[in-house]
Backbone as a printed PyTorch tensor [residue, N CA C, xyz], in Angstrom:
tensor([[[ 89.9980,  70.9180,  99.0860],
         [ 90.2860,  71.5330, 100.4940],
         [ 88.8240,  71.7260, 101.0640]],

        [[ 88.9530,  71.8390, 102.4100],
         [ 87.3270,  71.8410, 102.8770],
         [ 87.2510,  73.3050, 103.1460]],

        [[ 86.0930,  73.9060, 103.6400],
         [ 85.8390,  75.1720, 103.8580],
         [ 86.5060,  75.5190, 105.1980]],

        [[ 86.4380,  74.5790, 106.1190],
         [ 87.0160,  75.2570, 107.2290],
         [ 88.3020,  75.3000, 107.0100]],

        [[ 89.2570,  74.1320, 106.3140],
         [ 90.6940,  74.1660, 106.1390],
         [ 91.0980,  75.5780, 105.5280]],

        [[ 90.0120,  76.0010, 104.5380],
         [ 90.1690,  77.2040, 103.6520],
         [ 90.4400,  78.4950, 104.9340]],

        [[ 89.4740,  78.3970, 105.6130],
         [ 89.3850,  79.6250, 106.7670],
         [ 90.4340,  79.6200, 107.5020]],

        [[ 90.9450,  78.5640, 108.0290],
         [ 91.9460,  78.3330, 109.1310],
         [ 93.1630,  78.6780, 108.3730]],

        [[ 93.2840,  78.5310, 107.1250],
         [ 94.5470,  79.0430, 106.2270],
         [ 94.7670,  80.4260, 106.1390]],

        [[ 93.5350,  80.5490, 105.9090],
         [ 93.2840,  82.5270, 105.8710],
         [ 93.8810,  82.8110, 107.1820]],

        [[ 93.4930,  82.5710, 108.2970],
         [ 93.7950,  82.9150, 109.3460],
         [ 95.3630,  82.7210, 110.1190]],

        [[ 95.9780,  81.3910, 109.3650],
         [ 97.0810,  81.6190, 109.6860],
         [ 98.1510,  82.2890, 108.9080]],

        [[ 97.8150,  82.6560, 107.7860],
         [ 98.6130,  83.8130, 106.8880],
         [ 98.4120,  85.3030, 107.7740]],

        [[ 97.0550,  85.4630, 108.2330],
         [ 97.2080,  86.9480, 108.9280],
         [ 98.1380,  86.6810, 110.4960]],

        [[ 98.2360,  85.4120, 110.7990],
         [ 99.1080,  85.2270, 112.1440],
         [100.4290,  85.4720, 111.8320]],

        [[101.0760,  85.4420, 110.4160],
         [102.4230,  85.8760, 110.4560],
         [102.5370,  87.2970, 110.0920]],

        [[101.3290,  88.3450, 110.1360],
         [101.7940,  89.4730, 110.2300],
         [101.1820,  89.9940, 111.8330]],

        [[101.2440,  89.3030, 112.5960],
         [100.7690,  89.8200, 114.0220],
         [ 99.0960,  89.3800, 114.5230]],

        [[ 98.5760,  89.0280, 113.4610],
         [ 96.6310,  88.7240, 113.9540],
         [ 96.8990,  87.5910, 114.9460]],

        [[ 96.1300,  88.2860, 116.0800],
         [ 95.4510,  87.0880, 117.1250],
         [ 94.3510,  87.1300, 117.2670]],

        [[ 93.7010,  86.2010, 117.1540],
         [ 92.0130,  86.0030, 117.3940],
         [ 91.8120,  86.1280, 118.8760]],

        [[ 91.0650,  87.3360, 119.1310],
         [ 90.3940,  87.2590, 120.7210],
         [ 89.3910,  86.3720, 120.9310]],

        [[ 89.3140,  85.9300, 122.1880],
         [ 88.8150,  85.1140, 122.6040],
         [ 87.1830,  85.9460, 123.1910]],

        [[ 86.1240,  85.0740, 123.3110],
         [ 85.2180,  85.7270, 124.2980],
         [ 85.3320,  86.2750, 125.4580]],

        [[ 86.2400,  85.5620, 126.4460],
         [ 86.6490,  86.2740, 127.5140],
         [ 87.3120,  87.5430, 127.4060]],

        [[ 88.4510,  87.8770, 126.2870],
         [ 89.1510,  88.9240, 126.0160],
         [ 88.3250,  90.0090, 125.2340]],

        [[ 87.2930,  89.6640, 124.6960],
         [ 86.2250,  90.5820, 124.2050],
         [ 85.6040,  91.4620, 125.4020]],

        [[ 85.2320,  90.5840, 126.3910],
         [ 84.3790,  91.0650, 127.2480],
         [ 85.2470,  91.9500, 128.3060]],

        [[ 86.4870,  91.9400, 128.0850],
         [ 87.1940,  92.6110, 129.1040],
         [ 88.3950,  93.6490, 128.1560]],

        [[ 88.1960,  94.8380, 128.3700],
         [ 89.3610,  95.6170, 127.7020],
         [ 90.6360,  95.3620, 128.0260]],

        [[ 90.8560,  95.0880, 129.5260],
         [ 92.3650,  94.3660, 129.7850],
         [ 92.6920,  93.3110, 129.2710]],

        [[ 91.4620,  92.4690, 129.0220],
         [ 92.1220,  91.3270, 128.0600],
         [ 92.5230,  91.3130, 126.6830]],

        [[ 91.8110,  92.6230, 126.0930],
         [ 92.1370,  93.1710, 124.6650],
         [ 93.5350,  93.7240, 124.6550]],

        [[ 93.8970,  94.5160, 125.5090],
         [ 95.0960,  95.1400, 125.9330],
         [ 96.3400,  94.2110, 126.0520]],

        [[ 95.9020,  93.0810, 126.7910],
         [ 97.0190,  92.3260, 127.0740],
         [ 97.3820,  91.6360, 125.6070]],

        [[ 96.4840,  91.5510, 124.6360],
         [ 96.6600,  91.1500, 123.3470],
         [ 97.3570,  92.1720, 122.4210]],

        [[ 97.0330,  93.4450, 122.8590],
         [ 97.3690,  94.1980, 121.8120],
         [ 98.5350,  95.3390, 122.2970]],

        [[ 98.9520,  95.3340, 123.7930],
         [100.0500,  96.1810, 123.8420],
         [101.1490,  96.2450, 123.3390]],

        [[101.4120,  94.7300, 122.8650],
         [102.8360,  94.6110, 121.8730],
         [102.9970,  95.5020, 120.6700]],

        [[101.5690,  95.9810, 120.0630],
         [101.6590,  96.9490, 119.1750],
         [102.5760,  98.1490, 119.2450]],

        [[102.7340,  98.7250, 120.6600],
         [103.3520,  99.9760, 121.1380],
         [104.7720,  99.9480, 121.5380]],

        [[105.3450, 101.0600, 121.3700],
         [106.7000, 100.9920, 122.1430],
         [106.4570, 102.1500, 123.3790]],

        [[106.9640, 101.5990, 124.5110],
         [106.9380, 102.0790, 125.7250],
         [108.1110, 102.4930, 126.2520]],

        [[108.5860, 103.5420, 126.4640],
         [109.9760, 104.0210, 126.6690],
         [110.8500, 103.2240, 127.9450]],

        [[109.9100, 102.8430, 128.6180],
         [110.2150, 101.8090, 130.0450],
         [110.3160, 100.4360, 129.5950]],

        [[110.2990, 100.0890, 128.1940],
         [110.4000,  99.0350, 127.7880],
         [109.3900,  97.9440, 128.0810]],

        [[108.5730,  98.3390, 129.0980],
         [107.1480,  97.2950, 129.8640],
         [106.0190,  98.1120, 129.4340]],

        [[105.1010,  97.2190, 128.9300],
         [103.7400,  97.6780, 128.7760],
         [102.8930,  97.6810, 130.1410]],

        [[102.4750,  98.8330, 130.3780],
         [101.4140,  99.0170, 131.8840],
         [100.3480,  98.3180, 131.5700]],

        [[ 99.6880,  98.2190, 133.0070],
         [ 98.2520,  97.2710, 132.7820],
         [ 97.4380,  98.5770, 132.0160]],

        [[ 96.2580,  98.2680, 131.4110],
         [ 95.2460,  99.1870, 131.3600],
         [ 95.0150, 100.4500, 132.2800]],

        [[ 94.7630,  99.7030, 133.2140],
         [ 94.0820, 100.7210, 134.4620],
         [ 95.3990, 101.7470, 134.7450]],

        [[ 96.4550, 101.4610, 134.3710],
         [ 97.5650, 102.2410, 135.1260],
         [ 97.8780, 103.4900, 133.7620]],

        [[ 97.1360, 103.2290, 132.8490],
         [ 97.3780, 104.6230, 131.6510],
         [ 96.6910, 105.5770, 132.1690]],

        [[ 97.2960, 106.7800, 131.8990],
         [ 96.4460, 107.7700, 132.0360],
         [ 95.2240, 108.2070, 131.3380]],

        [[ 94.3540, 108.9160, 131.4310],
         [ 93.1250, 109.1220, 131.0350],
         [ 93.1050, 109.2150, 129.5020]],

        [[ 93.5370, 110.2030, 128.7500],
         [ 93.7070, 110.3740, 127.3520],
         [ 93.9340, 108.9770, 126.7890]],

        [[ 95.7010, 108.7680, 127.2960],
         [ 96.0600, 107.5620, 126.4200],
         [ 94.9650, 106.2080, 126.8610]],

        [[ 94.6530, 106.2290, 128.0380],
         [ 93.3630, 105.1030, 128.3720],
         [ 92.6070, 104.9770, 127.3530]],

        [[ 91.6850, 106.0090, 127.2750],
         [ 90.6680, 106.2220, 126.3610],
         [ 90.9610, 105.8790, 125.0480]],

        [[ 92.0040, 106.3650, 124.6290],
         [ 92.6680, 105.8980, 122.9570],
         [ 92.7510, 104.3150, 123.2080]],

        [[ 93.4140, 103.8340, 124.1880],
         [ 93.9260, 102.2410, 123.9710],
         [ 92.5090, 101.5390, 124.2310]],

        [[ 91.6390, 101.8540, 124.9370],
         [ 90.3050, 101.2130, 125.1160],
         [ 89.5540, 101.1820, 123.6820]],

        [[ 89.3810, 102.1250, 122.8970],
         [ 89.0990, 102.4360, 121.7410],
         [ 89.6870, 101.6850, 120.6650]],

        [[ 90.9180, 101.5100, 120.7880],
         [ 91.8240, 100.6500, 119.8430],
         [ 91.4550,  99.0570, 120.2490]],

        [[ 91.2280,  98.8280, 121.3890],
         [ 91.1650,  97.2210, 121.7900],
         [ 89.6610,  97.1700, 121.6290]],

        [[ 88.4480,  97.9760, 121.7000],
         [ 87.2080,  97.5030, 121.0020],
         [ 87.1520,  97.5130, 119.7460]],

        [[ 88.0690,  98.1460, 119.0050],
         [ 88.0500,  97.9740, 117.7050],
         [ 88.2350,  96.7030, 117.2340]],

        [[ 89.5240,  95.8450, 118.0720],
         [ 89.8370,  94.4290, 117.5660],
         [ 88.4880,  93.4420, 117.7290]],

        [[ 87.7050,  93.6390, 118.1550],
         [ 86.2930,  92.8010, 118.3860],
         [ 85.4910,  93.2830, 117.1860]],

        [[ 85.6190,  94.3630, 116.7120],
         [ 85.0320,  94.7010, 115.5740],
         [ 85.4010,  94.0000, 114.3030]],

        [[ 86.8570,  94.2990, 114.3870],
         [ 87.4170,  93.4070, 113.0850],
         [ 87.3570,  91.7450, 113.1060]],

        [[ 87.3340,  91.4560, 114.2320],
         [ 87.0040,  89.9130, 114.4200],
         [ 85.7960,  89.8300, 114.0220]],

        [[ 84.7100,  90.2440, 114.1850],
         [ 83.1330,  90.1050, 113.8320],
         [ 83.1330,  90.4690, 112.3490]],

        [[ 83.7240,  91.2470, 111.7990],
         [ 83.6990,  91.5180, 110.5520],
         [ 84.3950,  90.6310, 109.6180]],

        [[ 85.2620,  89.7520, 110.1030],
         [ 86.2730,  88.7860, 109.4190],
         [ 85.3620,  87.6930, 109.7480]],

        [[ 84.7860,  87.4850, 110.6480],
         [ 83.6700,  86.3010, 110.8120],
         [ 82.8400,  86.4680, 109.9160]],

        [[ 81.9110,  87.4900, 109.6900],
         [ 81.1230,  88.0100, 108.7140],
         [ 81.6750,  87.4220, 107.1550]],

        [[ 82.6840,  88.0070, 106.5260],
         [ 83.3440,  87.6130, 105.5760],
         [ 83.4560,  86.0920, 105.1610]],

        [[ 83.9240,  85.2570, 106.2300],
         [ 84.0530,  83.9970, 106.3990],
         [ 83.2360,  83.4080, 106.2980]],

        [[ 81.9270,  83.6750, 106.8420],
         [ 80.6790,  82.9860, 106.6490],
         [ 80.2120,  83.0060, 104.9390]],

        [[ 80.3160,  84.3800, 104.6830],
         [ 79.7320,  84.7580, 103.3820],
         [ 80.8420,  83.6520, 102.2550]],

        [[ 81.9370,  83.9000, 102.3350],
         [ 83.0790,  83.2510, 101.5840],
         [ 82.6510,  81.9040, 101.4530]],

        [[ 82.4340,  81.3840, 102.8660],
         [ 81.9690,  79.7700, 102.7480],
         [ 80.5000,  79.4570, 102.1310]],

        [[ 79.5410,  80.3270, 102.0300],
         [ 78.4720,  79.9810, 101.4660],
         [ 78.8220,  80.2640,  99.6880]],

        [[ 79.7530,  81.0570,  99.4470],
         [ 80.0540,  80.9380,  97.7570],
         [ 80.8000,  79.6470,  97.4100]],

        [[ 81.4390,  79.5330,  98.4450],
         [ 82.3470,  78.0240,  98.1370],
         [ 81.0450,  76.6470,  98.0980]],

        [[ 80.3320,  77.0280,  98.7470],
         [ 79.2090,  75.9320,  99.0500],
         [ 78.2400,  76.1310,  97.7770]],

        [[ 77.6620,  77.5850,  97.6980],
         [ 76.4900,  77.4590,  96.8050],
         [ 76.9500,  77.5980,  95.2160]],

        [[ 78.3960,  77.9260,  95.4180],
         [ 78.6390,  78.7880,  93.8280],
         [ 78.7520,  80.4610,  93.8860]],

        [[ 79.3980,  80.9340,  92.9630],
         [ 79.6800,  82.2010,  92.8070],
         [ 78.3880,  82.8120,  92.2450]],

        [[ 77.2160,  83.3140,  93.1240],
         [ 76.1020,  83.6580,  92.4270],
         [ 76.1430,  85.3140,  92.6260]],

        [[ 75.8940,  86.2520,  91.6050],
         [ 76.1090,  87.3340,  91.6870],
         [ 75.5940,  88.1720,  92.8080]],

        [[ 74.5530,  88.0210,  93.4580],
         [ 74.0760,  88.5020,  94.3690],
         [ 74.8300,  88.4880,  95.8380]],

        [[ 75.5460,  86.7210,  95.6660],
         [ 76.0970,  86.5080,  97.0230],
         [ 77.5250,  87.3720,  97.0030]],

        [[ 77.9250,  87.5210,  95.6620],
         [ 79.2510,  87.9470,  95.7080],
         [ 79.4010,  89.1690,  95.9460]],

        [[ 78.1830,  90.0310,  95.7020],
         [ 77.8670,  91.4390,  95.9880],
         [ 77.9080,  91.6210,  97.6170]],

        [[ 77.3030,  90.8250,  98.2200],
         [ 77.3250,  90.8240,  99.6840],
         [ 78.7070,  90.5650, 100.1200]],

        [[ 79.2670,  89.9120,  99.7180],
         [ 80.6180,  89.4860, 100.2610],
         [ 81.4130,  90.8100,  99.7630]],

        [[ 81.5220,  91.3440,  98.8250],
         [ 82.1470,  92.4400,  98.3470],
         [ 82.0650,  93.7900,  99.1830]],

        [[ 80.5700,  93.8130,  99.6500],
         [ 80.2300,  95.0260, 100.6220],
         [ 80.9620,  94.4210, 102.0780]],

        [[ 80.8500,  93.1650, 102.5020],
         [ 81.4630,  92.9720, 103.7110],
         [ 82.8950,  93.0150, 103.7510]],

        [[ 83.8270,  92.6250, 102.6560],
         [ 85.0320,  92.9240, 102.5940],
         [ 85.3200,  94.0920, 102.4980]],

        [[ 84.7070,  95.1280, 102.0140],
         [ 84.9690,  96.7250, 102.0740],
         [ 84.8080,  97.2690, 103.2430]],

        [[ 83.8050,  96.7060, 104.0250],
         [ 83.8700,  97.1420, 105.6430],
         [ 84.8540,  96.6220, 106.4420]],

        [[ 85.3150,  95.4750, 106.2180],
         [ 86.2760,  94.9900, 106.6180],
         [ 87.6340,  95.8760, 106.7420]],

        [[ 87.6990,  96.1500, 105.4490],
         [ 89.1790,  96.7390, 105.1420],
         [ 89.0350,  98.2470, 105.4490]],

        [[ 87.9810,  98.7170, 105.4770],
         [ 87.9450, 100.1510, 106.1420],
         [ 88.0240,  99.9950, 107.2760]],

        [[ 87.5600,  99.0580, 108.0250],
         [ 88.0150,  98.9630, 109.6180],
         [ 89.4140,  98.5930, 109.9720]],

        [[ 90.1160,  98.0250, 109.0800],
         [ 91.3030,  97.5840, 109.0480],
         [ 92.0930,  99.0520, 109.1160]],

        [[ 91.9010, 100.0660, 107.9290],
         [ 92.3260, 101.3260, 108.0190],
         [ 92.0990, 102.1300, 109.3080]],

        [[ 91.0420, 102.0660, 109.7570],
         [ 90.5300, 102.6810, 111.2430],
         [ 91.4230, 102.1670, 112.2600]],

        [[ 91.7530, 100.7640, 112.4300],
         [ 92.7840, 100.4300, 113.2600],
         [ 93.7930, 100.8470, 113.4920]],

        [[ 94.4280, 100.8220, 112.0090],
         [ 95.9820, 101.5150, 112.0510],
         [ 95.6770, 103.0990, 112.4430]],

        [[ 94.7480, 103.7510, 112.2690],
         [ 94.7040, 105.1700, 112.5540],
         [ 94.6720, 105.1400, 114.1760]],

        [[ 93.6090, 104.6020, 114.5770],
         [ 93.5880, 104.3110, 116.3220],
         [ 94.9900, 103.8550, 116.9580]],

        [[ 95.7750, 102.9290, 116.1820],
         [ 96.8500, 102.5540, 116.7160],
         [ 97.9470, 103.6100, 116.7500]],

        [[ 97.9150, 104.4810, 115.5260],
         [ 98.7850, 105.8050, 115.4500],
         [ 98.5400, 106.5770, 116.9270]],

        [[ 97.0760, 106.8530, 116.9660],
         [ 96.5190, 107.5850, 118.2140],
         [ 96.9890, 107.4710, 119.3160]],

        [[ 96.8040, 105.8440, 119.4900],
         [ 97.2520, 105.4470, 121.0580],
         [ 99.0080, 105.8410, 121.2420]],

        [[ 99.5820, 105.5080, 120.1550],
         [100.8960, 105.6990, 120.2210],
         [101.2910, 107.2160, 120.2310]],

        [[100.7960, 107.9720, 119.4850],
         [100.8650, 109.3990, 119.5630],
         [100.6580, 110.0080, 121.0070]],

        [[ 99.5670, 109.3590, 121.5300],
         [ 99.4810, 110.1180, 122.9800],
         [100.5490, 109.1190, 124.1160]],

        [[100.9070, 108.1700, 123.9450],
         [101.7560, 107.3870, 124.6070],
         [103.0990, 108.2930, 124.4860]],

        [[103.5420, 108.9100, 123.4530],
         [104.7190, 109.5320, 123.4600],
         [104.5940, 110.9130, 123.7110]],

        [[103.2370, 111.7230, 123.7840],
         [103.0520, 113.0550, 124.2580],
         [103.1420, 112.6630, 125.8390]],

        [[102.6540, 111.8580, 126.2640],
         [102.4760, 111.5440, 128.0570],
         [103.8180, 111.2680, 128.2610]],

        [[104.9500, 111.0920, 127.5710],
         [106.2210, 110.8510, 128.2070],
         [106.9550, 112.2380, 128.3000]],

        [[106.8080, 113.0860, 127.0900],
         [107.4830, 114.5190, 126.8070],
         [106.8380, 115.5350, 127.4920]]])
C-alpha cells in the first residue's frame, strides 16, 4: 500500500462518521465552513439559517466552532505528514515521539471541537426558548 493510499483510506474511514475536509476557499470563509457544519445541529425550524442570520452569541459560538474545523484539518495534516515519514524512514524513536505529540494535540482538539458543538447547540436551544 502506498503512503498516499494509506492516508486516503484513513480519511475515507473518517467520512463514514461525518468528517468532511474543508477546502481552502471554505477555510477563508466562516460562511463556507458553516455550510459544511450546520448539519451538526438541530434547528427548530428544520432549516439551518445562514451564518449572518444567527444572533450575536449564537453566531460567535458558530464562528468559533467553524474556525476550529480548520485547526483540526491542520493538525490532521501534520499527523499525516509525520506518519508518512515514519512509513518512509522507519519507526525511529524520535520520529514516533513527534507523532505521538502531534496525535495528542489532534485528539485534544477533537475533544474541544465536541465541546464547541455542544456550546453552539445550547445557544441555539436557548435562543428559541
